[in-house]
Backbone bond lengths (Angstrom), bond angles and torsions (degrees), N, CA, C in turn:
res aa  C-N    CA-C-N  psi(-1)  N-CA   C-N-CA  omega(-1)  CA-C   N-CA-C  phi
1 X - - - 1.463 - - 1.501 109.47 -
2 X 1.318 116.55 134.63 1.468 120.67 179.89 1.532 109.87 -85.65
3 X 1.351 114.25 151.18 1.453 120.68 179.69 1.515 108.90 -111.89
4 X 1.324 116.89 132.78 1.468 121.18 178.18 1.516 109.36 -66.36
5 X 1.327 117.55 125.03 1.454 121.41 -178.95 1.505 112.43 -62.06
6 X 1.304 119.13 -21.03 1.479 121.07 -178.11 1.503 112.52 -98.34
7 X 1.337 117.07 10.17 1.478 120.12 -178.33 1.535 111.42 -64.42
8 X 1.301 115.44 148.49 1.467 121.99 -179.54 1.536 109.07 -89.96
9 X 1.358 116.05 138.35 1.448 121.26 -179.17 1.531 111.93 -75.58
10 X 1.328 115.94 -168.38 1.464 122.48 -179.96 1.530 110.43 -64.70
11 X 1.320 116.24 144.22 1.467 120.46 177.95 1.532 109.23 -75.15
12 X 1.339 117.64 142.13 1.481 119.98 179.96 1.526 110.66 -70.23
13 X 1.316 115.72 152.78 1.462 121.60 178.07 1.524 110.04 -75.25
14 X 1.320 115.99 163.18 1.460 120.40 177.34 1.546 110.95 -60.98
15 X 1.321 113.56 -37.11 1.476 117.88 -179.84 1.526 110.37 -64.09
16 X 1.362 117.35 -41.17 1.460 120.06 178.57 1.507 111.85 -64.64
17 X 1.336 116.96 -41.23 1.462 120.56 177.92 1.530 111.69 -64.01
18 X 1.332 115.88 -40.42 1.453 120.17 178.87 1.536 111.38 -63.77
19 X 1.334 115.89 -42.03 1.475 120.31 178.47 1.525 110.16 -63.99
20 X 1.327 117.62 -41.51 1.472 120.38 -178.99 1.524 111.00 -66.25
21 X 1.339 116.58 -40.06 1.473 118.72 178.80 1.533 109.71 -63.30
22 X 1.330 116.88 -40.71 1.473 119.86 178.51 1.523 110.66 -62.69
23 X 1.341 116.69 -37.44 1.467 120.31 -179.94 1.537 110.22 -68.05
24 X 1.337 116.53 -39.18 1.480 120.12 175.71 1.523 110.42 -60.13
25 X 1.330 116.63 -43.58 1.477 120.98 -179.84 1.522 110.44 -64.59
26 X 1.338 117.18 -44.41 1.455 120.42 178.57 1.523 112.21 -60.54
27 X 1.336 116.62 -45.54 1.465 120.28 179.69 1.504 111.86 -64.94
28 X 1.330 116.45 -37.71 1.467 119.88 178.36 1.529 111.52 -65.33
29 X 1.321 115.51 -37.23 1.495 119.25 177.66 1.526 109.82 -65.95
30 X 1.324 117.36 -39.27 1.467 120.22 177.38 1.513 111.08 -61.99
31 X 1.334 117.54 -42.46 1.472 122.11 178.01 1.544 109.12 -60.27
32 X 1.315 115.45 -46.39 1.473 120.02 -176.83 1.535 111.26 -65.47
33 X 1.332 116.63 -39.38 1.455 120.06 -174.40 1.528 112.89 -85.76
34 X 1.329 116.81 -37.06 1.459 119.46 -173.41 1.531 114.02 -122.26
35 X 1.349 117.73 7.52 1.459 120.23 -177.17 1.520 114.63 -59.47
36 X 1.319 116.28 -32.82 1.473 120.02 -179.70 1.508 112.63 -71.41
37 X 1.341 117.42 -12.19 1.447 120.40 -176.02 1.540 111.70 -91.63
38 X 1.329 118.24 -5.98 1.465 121.12 -177.61 1.529 108.74 -118.45
39 X 1.320 116.13 167.86 1.467 121.05 -178.17 1.521 110.77 -70.91
40 X 1.334 115.76 159.38 1.482 119.89 178.19 1.515 110.94 -60.01
41 X 1.333 116.72 -39.89 1.462 120.19 -177.98 1.521 111.14 -63.10
42 X 1.350 116.08 -45.22 1.474 119.19 179.82 1.523 110.34 -66.24
43 X 1.336 116.42 -40.80 1.457 118.33 -179.19 1.526 110.64 -63.51
44 X 1.339 116.65 -41.67 1.475 120.28 179.84 1.546 111.44 -66.64
45 X 1.339 115.64 -33.19 1.455 119.47 177.83 1.536 110.50 -62.56
46 X 1.330 115.71 -44.51 1.468 119.98 179.34 1.535 109.83 -67.42
47 X 1.329 117.55 -41.66 1.460 119.99 -179.88 1.515 110.78 -60.71
48 X 1.345 116.52 -40.14 1.460 120.27 179.46 1.539 110.89 -65.08
49 X 1.346 116.04 -38.22 1.468 119.50 178.00 1.517 111.09 -67.42
50 X 1.344 116.59 -37.98 1.466 120.75 176.70 1.518 109.62 -61.83
51 X 1.335 115.85 -44.22 1.461 119.73 -179.44 1.540 111.91 -64.01
52 X 1.361 115.80 -37.31 1.447 119.79 178.13 1.513 112.42 -64.53
53 X 1.346 116.87 -43.30 1.459 120.13 179.37 1.525 111.43 -68.76
54 X 1.344 115.08 -38.75 1.454 119.57 179.32 1.540 110.51 -61.65
55 X 1.328 115.92 -39.43 1.454 120.47 -179.77 1.535 110.30 -66.99
56 X 1.339 116.36 -41.58 1.470 120.96 177.63 1.529 110.94 -61.10
57 X 1.345 116.67 -37.29 1.465 121.69 178.88 1.536 109.83 -66.50
58 X 1.323 115.82 -44.91 1.457 119.95 -178.38 1.530 112.05 -63.08
59 X 1.341 115.34 -41.10 1.477 117.98 178.42 1.529 110.34 -68.96
60 X 1.343 115.23 -42.92 1.471 121.81 169.24 1.508 118.16 56.34
61 X 1.332 117.69 30.28 1.488 118.04 -179.64 1.538 113.15 -131.59
62 X 1.353 116.24 12.07 1.483 118.20 -178.43 1.535 108.49 -140.66
63 X 1.320 115.77 102.94 1.473 120.32 -176.69 1.516 111.63 -64.99
64 X 1.339 117.25 -38.31 1.467 120.36 -179.09 1.525 110.93 -64.31
65 X 1.325 116.74 -41.05 1.465 119.62 179.47 1.513 110.54 -67.92
66 X 1.337 116.58 -40.30 1.465 120.47 178.14 1.518 110.50 -60.75
67 X 1.333 116.19 -45.52 1.465 120.71 -179.11 1.526 111.73 -63.45
68 X 1.342 116.12 -40.46 1.468 120.34 -179.93 1.520 110.33 -66.19
69 X 1.331 117.27 -43.59 1.469 121.58 178.93 1.517 111.73 -63.58
70 X 1.343 116.49 -37.93 1.451 119.85 178.15 1.522 111.86 -67.60
71 X 1.344 115.96 -41.99 1.469 119.93 178.50 1.526 110.86 -63.76
72 X 1.338 116.72 -38.91 1.457 121.22 178.79 1.531 111.06 -61.92
73 X 1.354 114.94 -46.31 1.479 118.70 180.00 1.507 110.52 -64.62
74 X 1.316 117.14 -40.18 1.467 120.25 -178.98 1.528 110.41 -62.42
75 X 1.330 117.25 -42.86 1.472 119.77 179.67 1.523 111.51 -64.93
76 X 1.340 117.31 -39.39 1.457 120.04 179.82 1.543 111.10 -67.54
77 X 1.322 115.55 -43.18 1.489 119.55 178.98 1.510 111.18 -64.52
78 X 1.356 116.57 -42.78 1.467 120.15 178.95 1.523 111.42 -59.62
79 X 1.332 116.30 -38.02 1.473 119.53 -177.91 1.533 111.88 -76.39
80 X 1.330 116.49 -46.22 1.471 120.36 -173.02 1.528 112.12 -80.07
81 X 1.330 116.77 -39.02 1.466 120.11 -173.80 1.541 112.20 -113.88
82 X 1.296 116.71 30.90 1.482 119.43 178.86 1.516 111.12 -59.06
83 X 1.344 117.59 -31.98 1.464 120.99 -178.56 1.522 112.02 -70.28
84 X 1.339 117.21 -18.73 1.465 120.26 -174.16 1.516 113.17 -105.74
85 X 1.328 117.70 -18.33 1.464 120.61 -177.05 1.527 110.42 -85.14
86 X 1.351 114.40 142.65 1.463 120.29 -178.36 1.512 110.07 -86.39
87 X 1.317 114.66 138.32 1.468 120.14 175.19 1.533 108.80 -73.83
88 X 1.344 117.84 157.78 1.468 120.13 176.90 1.528 112.30 -55.30
89 X 1.346 116.37 -38.71 1.471 119.45 -179.90 1.520 110.73 -64.07
90 X 1.339 115.72 -40.04 1.470 119.29 -179.01 1.554 109.89 -68.98
91 X 1.339 116.72 -41.49 1.456 118.73 177.99 1.525 111.61 -62.22
92 X 1.348 115.51 -39.74 1.475 120.26 179.11 1.514 110.20 -64.71
93 X 1.347 116.06 -43.08 1.459 119.82 -178.70 1.532 110.09 -65.26
94 X 1.323 116.80 -41.28 1.464 120.76 179.67 1.512 111.33 -65.43
95 X 1.331 116.87 -35.62 1.472 121.04 177.27 1.528 110.31 -64.25
96 X 1.330 115.94 -41.87 1.464 120.26 178.81 1.525 110.61 -64.15
97 X 1.339 115.99 -45.63 1.462 120.22 -179.13 1.540 109.52 -62.19
98 X 1.341 117.37 -41.91 1.464 120.79 -179.80 1.520 109.78 -64.21
99 X 1.350 117.10 -42.68 1.470 119.44 179.23 1.529 111.50 -62.42
100 X 1.338 115.84 -41.28 1.465 120.05 178.81 1.526 110.95 -66.02
101 X 1.313 116.19 -38.31 1.460 121.02 178.97 1.524 110.85 -64.26
102 X 1.339 116.18 -44.83 1.468 119.66 178.32 1.525 111.50 -63.69
103 X 1.366 116.03 -41.91 1.453 119.68 178.12 1.523 110.91 -63.28
104 X 1.336 116.98 -39.73 1.459 120.54 178.26 1.512 112.45 -64.73
105 X 1.333 116.69 -39.87 1.471 120.77 179.05 1.527 110.48 -67.15
106 X 1.346 116.17 -41.87 1.465 119.26 176.85 1.508 111.49 -61.06
107 X 1.343 116.38 -43.37 1.462 120.72 179.59 1.516 112.38 -65.52
108 X 1.347 116.77 -36.21 1.450 120.92 -176.37 1.534 111.44 -76.67
109 X 1.338 117.02 -37.27 1.436 118.90 -170.42 1.520 115.45 -115.17
110 X 1.330 119.25 -24.59 1.453 120.22 -169.23 1.516 113.49 -114.40
111 X 1.329 117.92 -63.26 1.465 120.41 -176.24 1.523 109.49 -141.69
112 X 1.350 115.49 145.73 1.446 121.39 179.95 1.505 109.37 -141.61
113 X 1.331 115.71 148.45 1.467 121.16 179.56 1.520 110.89 -92.50
114 X 1.313 116.83 139.13 1.474 122.87 175.92 1.507 109.60 -133.99
115 X 1.344 116.24 151.64 1.451 122.13 176.43 1.507 110.06 -110.61
116 X 1.324 116.75 138.99 1.467 121.99 179.86 1.532 109.67 -87.19
117 X 1.354 118.17 112.93 1.468 120.27 -174.12 1.523 114.15 -94.29
118 X 1.340 118.31 -17.71 1.467 120.98 -174.64 1.535 109.45 -130.09
119 X 1.331 114.29 173.24 1.471 120.53 -178.77 1.500 114.11 -96.52
120 X 1.329 119.34 18.43 1.483 120.86 -175.14 1.528 113.43 -66.85
121 X 1.364 117.47 -18.58 1.460 119.76 -179.37 1.532 112.40 -111.26
122 X 1.355 117.12 13.54 1.462 120.18 172.07 1.541 107.80 -62.27
123 X 1.338 120.37 136.95 1.462 129.08 8.76 1.532 114.41 -93.44
124 X 1.322 118.21 -3.47 1.453 120.53 -177.80 1.526 110.82 -63.11
125 X 1.332 116.27 -45.37 1.458 122.63 178.47 1.505 110.22 -128.71
126 X 1.315 117.40 136.70 1.453 122.10 -178.34 1.520 109.90 -104.05
127 X 1.335 115.48 157.65 1.451 120.65 174.07 1.540 108.34 -61.00
128 X 1.329 115.74 128.93 1.463 119.91 -177.82 1.505 114.35 97.86
129 X 1.350 117.59 -6.52 1.453 120.13 174.46 1.543 109.22 -68.91
130 X 1.302 116.07 139.62 1.472 122.91 171.56 1.515 107.25 -112.05
131 X 1.309 117.72 123.18 1.446 120.38 -175.06 1.510 112.25 -121.79
132 X 1.325 115.61 158.28 1.465 121.68 169.74 1.525 107.84 -98.63
133 X 1.339 113.91 140.03 1.463 120.58 178.88 1.522 109.87 -117.89
134 X 1.312 116.29 129.30 1.471 121.80 178.92 1.532 108.62 -82.32
135 X 1.334 116.19 106.20 1.452 120.30 -179.76 1.528 112.18 -83.44
136 X 1.324 115.52 -1.51 1.454 122.81 -177.21 1.518 112.03 -99.92
137 X 1.352 116.90 0.78 1.462 120.97 -170.82 1.528 113.04 -64.04
138 X 1.324 115.74 -39.50 1.475 119.37 -171.29 1.518 113.38 -114.96
139 X 1.331 117.93 -6.09 1.447 119.87 179.82 1.535 111.74 156.08
140 X 1.315 114.36 -173.63 1.458 121.07 -178.50 1.534 108.32 -112.41
141 X 1.335 116.19 118.49 1.452 122.42 -173.04 1.520 110.41 -113.49
142 X 1.339 116.82 140.91 1.457 120.80 174.91 1.516 108.48 -67.22
143 X 1.346 118.77 123.64 1.461 121.71 -177.21 1.516 112.76 -55.12
144 X 1.344 115.82 140.95 1.459 124.24 173.99 1.540 112.37 66.49
145 X 1.348 116.60 16.49 1.469 121.15 175.75 1.524 108.68 -134.75
146 X 1.311 116.95 178.78 1.457 122.13 175.13 1.532 110.73 -108.43
147 X 1.330 116.15 19.72 1.432 121.25 -177.95 1.518 110.96 -95.20
148 X 1.335 116.50 127.39 1.463 121.90 178.18 1.509 110.11 -95.35
149 X 1.362 116.74 125.95 1.475 119.23 171.50 1.530 107.67 -64.20
150 X 1.319 115.56 -47.01 1.459 121.12 179.79 1.519 108.76 -159.10
151 X 1.307 116.84 150.32 1.469 122.90 177.42 1.513 108.99 -124.44
152 X 1.345 116.46 133.55 1.457 119.50 177.04 1.530 111.51 -121.96
153 X 1.308 116.08 12.31 1.468 118.28 176.61 1.513 110.89 -176.03
154 X 1.330 115.90 169.19 1.447 121.84 176.84 1.538 107.79 -134.06
155 X 1.322 116.50 160.42 1.464 118.73 179.96 1.521 112.28 -57.55
156 X 1.298 115.76 141.21 1.474 121.43 174.54 1.517 110.69 -99.85
157 X 1.316 115.95 159.04 1.460 119.15 174.75 1.524 109.35 -57.05
158 X 1.310 115.90 131.44 1.455 122.39 -179.22 1.500 114.90 96.05
159 X 1.319 119.21 -12.98 1.470 121.42 176.41 1.512 111.45 -66.03
160 X 1.333 116.98 140.61 1.474 122.28 173.28 1.528 105.88 -96.04
161 X 1.320 116.26 116.37 1.469 120.25 -173.49 1.541 111.31 -119.78
162 X 1.334 115.12 151.24 1.443 123.37 170.84 1.512 107.57 -106.51
163 X 1.345 116.31 136.03 1.465 119.88 -176.41 1.515 109.81 -152.65
164 X 1.321 115.12 164.47 1.466 120.11 175.46 1.525 107.58 -78.16
165 X 1.325 115.43 128.83 1.471 122.16 178.85 1.514 109.52 -56.25
166 X 1.343 118.71 120.88 1.459 121.00 -175.29 1.535 114.47 -55.05
167 X 1.353 117.56 -32.45 1.466 119.60 -177.92 1.536 112.22 -86.91
168 X 1.316 116.90 -12.38 1.492 122.37 178.17 1.524 108.60 -155.23
169 X 1.330 117.18 85.21 1.480 120.86 -174.43 1.529 114.57 -60.05
170 X 1.328 117.92 -11.41 1.457 119.13 177.87 1.534 111.62 -77.98
171 X 1.319 117.26 -9.07 1.474 123.47 -179.59 1.521 109.46 -109.99
172 X 1.345 115.69 134.80 1.472 120.53 177.86 1.540 109.57 -96.21
173 X 1.317 115.87 137.89 1.450 123.37 175.93 1.538 108.53 -117.94
174 X 1.325 115.35 157.57 1.455 121.57 173.37 1.532 108.65 -132.16
175 X 1.328 116.08 126.37 1.470 122.25 -178.87 1.523 108.82 -146.60
176 X 1.331 115.53 175.49 1.449 121.66 177.25 1.550 110.41 -106.05
177 X 1.330 115.53 133.65 1.468 120.27 179.01 1.533 108.42 -70.80
178 X 1.332 115.55 125.15 1.460 121.00 178.37 1.528 110.43 -104.62
179 X 1.341 116.50 -38.14 1.461 120.36 -177.63 1.528 109.72 -141.66
180 X 1.318 116.07 148.98 1.459 122.07 -178.72 1.514 108.81 -115.19
181 X 1.333 115.69 176.91 1.465 121.44 -176.41 1.526 111.41 -52.69
182 X 1.333 115.53 130.99 1.460 121.59 -178.54 1.510 114.57 94.52
183 X 1.337 117.27 -19.60 1.470 120.22 178.99 1.515 110.85 -74.26
184 X 1.341 115.57 149.01 1.451 121.93 173.54 1.520 107.00 -106.00
185 X 1.352 116.91 133.68 1.465 119.65 -173.75 1.530 109.78 -136.29
186 X 1.334 115.75 141.13 1.460 121.59 167.04 1.505 108.46 -154.55
187 X 1.343 116.34 160.35 1.469 123.24 -174.44 1.514 109.35 -125.79
188 X 1.356 115.81 130.30 1.456 122.37 174.52 1.523 109.39 -134.46
189 X 1.330 117.13 114.56 1.461 119.72 -179.16 1.517 110.05 61.96
190 X 1.349 116.10 -127.87 1.459 120.36 179.44 1.532 111.63 -90.62
191 X 1.320 117.00 4.36 1.470 120.33 -176.59 1.499 111.73 -101.88
192 X 1.342 115.69 127.13 1.460 123.28 171.54 1.518 106.95 -102.52
193 X 1.303 116.94 122.13 1.458 121.92 -178.67 1.523 109.21 -102.39
194 X 1.323 116.75 130.00 1.454 122.20 173.88 1.532 107.10 -125.26
195 X 1.323 115.16 120.99 1.457 122.14 -177.57 1.527 111.76 56.75
196 X 1.327 115.26 40.08 1.440 121.40 174.49 1.511 116.45 86.08
197 X 1.327 118.11 -9.19 1.469 121.04 -176.92 1.539 109.70 -115.61
198 X 1.345 116.57 136.84 1.483 118.43 179.35 1.526 110.49 -71.76
199 X 1.324 116.11 143.61 1.453 120.38 173.95 1.521 108.99 -65.09
200 X 1.297 116.58 135.50 1.458 121.19 179.81 1.517 109.51 -66.90
201 X 1.335 116.60 128.94 1.456 119.12 174.50 1.535 110.18 -149.15
202 X 1.315 113.99 150.67 1.463 120.18 -179.87 1.522 109.11 -136.85
203 X 1.328 115.04 138.69 1.477 119.37 179.37 1.496 110.24 -66.49
204 X 1.341 115.50 136.89 1.460 120.39 -179.67 1.518 112.12 -90.27
205 X 1.332 116.52 -7.31 1.451 119.80 176.91 1.509 114.14 73.35
206 X 1.322 116.98 23.30 1.467 120.30 178.38 1.520 109.38 -124.97
207 X 1.303 113.97 148.22 1.460 119.53 175.39 1.521 108.08 -96.47
208 X 1.308 118.59 126.61 1.464 122.19 -177.33 1.518 109.62 -118.75
209 X 1.324 115.93 140.74 1.464 120.39 177.00 1.515 109.13 -67.80
210 X 1.288 118.29 123.75 1.463 122.62 -177.17 1.517 110.52 -69.30
211 X 1.328 117.70 -43.41 1.463 121.27 179.29 1.521 106.45 -156.05
212 X 1.331 119.10 114.93 1.472 120.34 -177.80 1.515 113.66 -57.42
213 X 1.330 117.20 -25.01 1.462 119.68 -176.15 1.529 111.94 -92.50
214 X 1.342 117.31 -3.44 1.466 120.62 -175.00 1.518 110.68 -106.35
215 X 1.303 117.46 137.70 1.451 122.69 175.11 1.519 109.37 -130.96
216 X 1.328 115.06 158.37 1.456 117.56 176.95 1.531 109.95 -84.36
217 X 1.308 117.87 -173.77 1.457 121.80 -174.83 1.524 112.32 -63.75
218 X 1.328 117.56 -22.49 1.467 120.75 -179.73 1.520 111.69 -93.12
219 X 1.322 117.28 5.16 1.464 120.82 178.69 1.511 114.44 79.99
220 X 1.313 117.24 17.75 1.472 120.99 179.54 1.523 108.54 -102.36
221 X 1.327 115.58 136.18 1.460 119.10 178.85 1.527 109.51 -60.27
222 X 1.336 113.92 132.58 1.469 118.28 -179.62 1.520 109.54 -76.78
223 X 1.319 115.04 139.33 1.456 119.93 179.57 1.497 110.30 -126.42
224 X 1.326 114.99 162.45 1.446 120.58 178.76 1.517 110.48 -145.57
225 X 1.308 115.84 173.68 1.455 121.52 179.94 1.518 110.18 -96.62
226 X 1.315 115.75 134.49 1.459 120.56 179.35 1.523 110.48 -90.51
227 X 1.325 115.33 142.06 1.459 122.18 179.03 1.530 109.51 -129.35
228 X 1.308 116.67 142.52 1.465 121.66 169.59 1.507 107.02 -87.33
229 X 1.319 116.84 117.39 1.461 122.03 -177.12 1.517 109.29 -114.14
230 X 1.324 117.06 145.26 1.447 121.92 179.44 1.526 109.05 -114.12
231 X 1.316 116.84 134.15 1.450 121.91 -179.23 1.511 111.03 -65.51
232 X 1.333 116.83 156.27 1.451 121.17 175.68 1.519 109.88 -57.04
233 X 1.295 116.88 130.03 1.464 120.82 -174.73 1.499 112.22 96.46
234 X 1.352 117.77 -13.13 1.440 122.09 175.03 1.509 116.25 73.69
235 X 1.333 118.21 18.48 1.464 121.47 -175.84 1.533 112.30 -77.12
236 X 1.342 118.02 -34.65 1.454 119.52 -173.96 1.538 111.02 -135.91
237 X 1.336 114.41 142.64 1.467 120.05 172.55 1.506 108.67 -117.04
238 X 1.317 116.51 139.59 1.463 121.62 -177.46 1.524 107.25 -149.73
239 X 1.323 116.17 172.32 1.463 121.42 -177.67 1.513 110.53 -107.63
240 X 1.346 114.53 134.19 1.480 120.79 176.46 1.530 107.97 -125.56
241 X 1.321 114.86 163.52 1.473 121.48 179.76 1.521 109.77 -126.57
242 X 1.321 114.86 135.22 1.480 120.87 170.59 1.517 107.81 -118.77
243 X 1.334 114.90 129.33 1.460 118.54 -176.23 1.521 112.48 -86.11
244 X 1.313 116.40 -45.56 1.468 120.11 -174.68 1.535 110.74 -100.98
245 X 1.334 115.13 169.85 1.448 119.45 172.31 1.531 110.08 -64.02
246 X 1.297 114.55 145.22 1.446 118.86 -176.38 1.534 114.15 -56.78
247 X 1.325 116.04 -34.40 1.460 119.42 -176.91 1.530 111.30 -65.84
248 X 1.324 118.25 -23.54 1.469 121.48 -176.43 1.537 112.36 -83.28
249 X 1.307 117.35 -10.95 1.449 120.84 -173.94 1.519 111.10 -82.38
250 X 1.318 115.64 141.89 1.469 120.51 177.48 1.515 107.55 -74.54
251 X 1.339 118.31 130.47 1.463 119.80 179.86 1.519 111.00 -68.94
252 X 1.318 115.52 156.62 1.449 121.15 174.92 1.529 108.01 -127.62
253 X 1.348 118.23 132.32 1.482 124.42 -8.68 1.536 109.07 -77.83
254 X 1.311 115.87 148.66 1.462 121.83 178.07 1.515 108.25 -75.59
255 X 1.348 117.51 161.27 1.459 120.02 -179.67 1.511 113.73 -55.59
256 X 1.347 116.88 -29.52 1.458 121.00 -178.85 1.533 111.61 -103.59
257 X 1.318 116.79 17.78 1.482 121.05 -175.87 1.524 109.95 -61.57
258 X 1.344 118.26 126.10 1.467 120.67 175.81 1.531 109.53 -72.33
259 X 1.318 116.65 160.30 1.446 120.79 176.16 1.539 110.21 -72.57
260 X 1.302 116.98 135.77 1.456 122.44 178.62 1.505 109.54 -113.66
261 X 1.334 115.95 153.61 1.457 120.90 175.58 1.527 109.65 -59.25
262 X 1.301 115.69 134.31 1.465 120.56 177.21 1.504 114.43 86.80
263 X 1.323 119.05 -6.16 1.460 123.16 -179.88 1.512 111.13 -128.26
264 X 1.296 116.63 138.55 1.461 121.90 172.64 1.522 107.87 -118.22
265 X 1.314 117.12 107.54 1.470 122.49 -172.33 1.524 110.45 -101.97
266 X 1.332 116.71 134.12 1.469 121.95 -179.40 1.536 107.74 -163.15
267 X 1.320 115.48 174.92 1.457 120.61 175.44 1.528 109.15 -67.43
268 X 1.323 115.25 145.99 1.466 119.84 176.19 1.517 109.60 -66.01
269 X 1.311 117.24 167.32 1.461 120.16 -176.65 1.524 112.71 -59.42
270 X 1.350 116.62 -34.50 1.460 118.88 179.16 1.521 112.29 -85.03
271 X 1.343 117.28 -1.49 1.436 122.28 175.57 1.530 115.93 73.19
272 X 1.331 116.32 15.59 1.474 118.83 -176.47 1.517 114.27 -90.85
273 X 1.351 117.78 -30.57 1.464 121.12 -176.91 1.525 109.42 -139.99
274 X 1.336 113.68 157.10 1.484 118.08 169.19 1.525 107.88 -90.48
275 X 1.306 117.21 137.55 1.451 122.74 179.63 1.521 108.60 -142.13
276 X 1.330 115.49 159.49 1.471 120.77 -178.55 1.531 109.55 -115.40
277 X 1.295 116.34 134.25 1.469 122.45 175.44 1.513 108.55 -96.60
278 X 1.349 115.99 127.40 1.463 121.25 178.47 1.533 109.41 -74.33
279 X 1.315 116.83 125.74 1.454 122.15 -176.49 1.524 111.62 -79.78
280 X 1.331 115.95 161.38 1.447 121.91 178.60 1.528 109.50 -61.48
281 X 1.328 115.77 138.62 1.466 119.58 -179.35 1.521 113.95 87.28
282 X 1.353 117.35 7.15 1.458 122.39 -178.92 1.541 110.63 -134.42
283 X 1.339 115.97 161.93 1.451 122.74 166.35 1.530 107.32 -131.31
284 X 1.328 116.14 159.24 1.468 120.71 176.82 1.528 107.30 -108.23
285 X 1.335 117.13 126.03 1.460 121.08 -173.71 1.532 110.57 -127.29
286 X 1.345 115.90 148.46 1.465 122.14 177.58 1.529 108.89 -135.85
287 X 1.330 115.37 157.43 1.459 121.07 173.96 1.515 110.14 -81.33
288 X 1.331 117.45 150.63 1.471 120.06 179.04 1.526 111.09 -72.93
289 X 1.328 117.92 -23.68 1.454 123.29 173.47 1.517 106.72 -87.52
290 X 1.334 115.94 79.42 1.455 123.12 -161.04 1.542 114.89 -58.75
291 X 1.334 117.21 -33.65 1.464 118.35 -178.08 1.515 112.26 -95.48
292 X 1.302 117.13 6.05 1.470 120.56 179.49 1.521 109.77 -137.93
293 X 1.314 114.65 52.44 1.464 120.72 -176.53 1.518 111.10 -146.20
294 X 1.333 115.61 126.18 1.453 120.70 170.23 1.523 106.11 -88.43
295 X 1.332 116.77 111.36 1.457 120.32 -173.79 1.495 111.68 -144.08
296 X 1.317 117.46 -154.69 1.457 122.53 -174.52 1.518 113.56 -58.35
297 X 1.317 117.00 -23.55 1.464 119.97 177.97 1.524 111.12 -68.03
298 X 1.343 115.98 -22.01 1.463 120.63 -176.35 1.534 111.13 -101.93
299 X 1.344 117.67 -41.47 1.457 118.42 -172.45 1.520 114.38 -124.70
300 X 1.328 118.30 5.86 1.454 119.96 170.36 1.521 114.73 98.14
301 X 1.331 115.41 -153.67 1.455 120.92 -174.52 1.517 113.30 -81.48
302 X 1.327 115.51 161.41 1.461 122.20 174.99 1.518 108.37 -97.61
303 X 1.333 119.17 117.45 1.463 119.57 177.17 1.533 110.71 -66.90
304 X 1.306 118.27 136.58 1.454 120.92 178.78 1.527 111.65 -62.13
305 X 1.319 117.09 -23.29 1.472 120.68 178.00 1.535 110.47 -68.79
306 X 1.355 117.75 -18.20 1.454 121.90 -178.03 1.527 111.91 -91.79
307 X 1.312 118.83 -1.68 1.472 121.33 -176.28 1.517 111.79 -64.13
308 X 1.346 115.40 137.61 1.484 120.91 171.13 1.522 110.31 -104.29
309 X 1.333 117.89 -32.49 1.447 119.73 178.46 1.514 111.66 154.98
310 X 1.339 115.46 -173.77 1.468 122.39 -177.14 1.525 108.69 -108.02
311 X 1.342 116.63 135.13 1.454 121.94 179.79 1.509 111.48 -64.94
312 X 1.353 116.40 136.63 1.464 121.86 -177.16 1.521 112.48 -103.90
313 X 1.345 116.60 -69.85 1.466 120.00 -177.40 1.523 109.75 -158.69
314 X 1.329 114.34 164.66 1.467 121.92 179.25 1.553 107.78 -86.20
315 X 1.339 115.37 119.81 1.477 117.79 179.01 1.543 111.88 -98.79
316 X 1.331 117.40 -14.71 1.453 120.83 173.71 1.531 107.44 -159.08
317 X 1.314 115.49 148.16 1.474 120.26 176.64 1.520 109.45 -148.76
318 X 1.341 115.14 132.05 1.438 118.97 178.53 1.510 111.38 148.53
319 X 1.325 116.31 -173.29 1.455 122.94 177.58 1.517 109.04 -121.36
320 X 1.323 115.14 145.42 1.479 120.54 -176.37 1.532 109.61 -125.40
321 X 1.342 117.78 39.60 1.457 121.23 179.33 1.506 111.59 -87.22
322 X 1.354 115.83 -136.44 1.468 119.69 178.10 1.521 110.66 -62.07
323 X 1.322 115.99 -34.09 1.457 120.20 176.03 1.536 107.95 -116.15
324 X 1.311 115.56 130.61 1.480 120.87 178.44 1.504 108.62 -88.53
325 X 1.329 115.41 122.33 1.457 121.53 -179.66 1.524 108.59 -131.45
326 X 1.328 116.17 102.44 1.461 121.04 -177.79 1.533 108.44 -101.59
327 X 1.336 116.13 126.97 1.458 122.09 178.22 1.523 108.92 -92.31
328 X 1.324 115.70 86.28 1.455 121.55 -172.61 1.539 112.14 -61.47
329 X 1.334 117.28 -33.88 1.444 119.88 -176.34 1.523 113.35 -68.70
330 X 1.338 117.47 -16.17 1.456 120.15 179.72 1.535 112.49 -93.24
331 X 1.305 117.09 -18.81 1.459 120.18 -177.83 1.529 110.36 -67.30
332 X 1.313 116.13 128.17 1.454 122.55 -176.89 1.499 114.93 87.46
333 X 1.342 117.31 -1.53 1.465 120.86 -178.41 1.514 111.56 -71.01
334 X 1.340 118.65 124.90 1.471 119.93 177.67 1.507 111.44 -68.72
335 X 1.331 116.91 150.56 1.453 121.30 177.11 1.500 108.02 -93.67
336 X 1.334 115.50 110.73 1.464 120.72 -177.30 1.517 110.54 -113.57
């Protein structure tokens, strides 16, 4: 069977047409940006090749012609604009740099990962939990400083916050906000009082390990009773642990309590108890593991300038030493 010499070949695919259009756009941008840097003859050669490929795209019924026109334009662009085109290695390197830059910006301004090193927030957070912290919760802060570009909120009672330890800003702490600026706070036994009223709490009837790594003098893991506690104002309920009987606990503030930054401690108006008023620009925070936490009862208020952000959820939990132990049930758990 004879073949007509003027017969049309296979039609190009949509993908081929899309690729060719993108190539025309790229070549046109090179002409616009760098055309003045090449000779008129070279510029006209590329323009003619662009026109040829554009015509093949418009006709759109001959794959061989489209491929030939694309190859011609590519060869002309490679020769004339070799100084302006990026090599694959350069494009790959720039992609890596861009990805690292975006990751750095996210870490600095939006979200950051932290690891829980101690049991002060048990049972809410366990030793070995890795959490994400929302650094965008309360405002936009200049990275590695205490300067806020802008603030649109402040921690609420019950929020779990990460902050720079007031006595050593190079160390990050995580605690729960119990009282905010203007609140009066004191602690007696298992009762935390805010503005004269005890926080509502009820025993959950379970024994919880206070710290898996801690034992008493007889080598027995110390345990405590878990309570469901409600923040002042009733906005949030969370679980706390008390290890010892309430009567054995030292009250806060004690009669000889020194003044701490962010707190003004004095007798209540009726003269019956000592209480501390949280000063402007501070919050008062405590660990959920109440008898095993160095917190505001020891070192005072948390300056808002020291805030890192609000805890979001556990993205990994476990140990990765000689034995790998992953706590799958904790992964994805929100921090409440």
